[in-house]
C-alpha angles and dihedrals in degrees: 000000000000090000090054092047091048091049093056099034112138095010111121103164116117094244092056092046090050092049091049091050092050092049091048092050090048089052091050091050092046094052095037093241122154110208091204095052091092090063095064098072094051091047089054094045099042098079091050093051092047091051092047091050091050094049094047093043092052090048094051092047091052093237125146109304120256116212122329097336102097130151094271097062090042092054091045089055091055091052093049117129129187115201088346094305129106106238093210140009120235112257120228093235090057099043099035118105115246116257113263 
């Protein structure tokens, strides 16, 4: 791949771009690589990350709880102690009430 990129470095004419694309696709076919295979993991993870963001964002804003994350487990997490020590201090941006 790097050899192909080096070969066509600085060439911007349509013929060179077409030739580079054809060589790249031939390399993919030769090695059995699918250039779109890297998209599948993010497509599977995206809904989970969006849902997690929404739940945590609603919790921080103090809005109606979504799912199992209500005020009680959130408060319990702030009182958590490990070996008698609080593992983290609440940050003002997390505990502060949203502006109204």
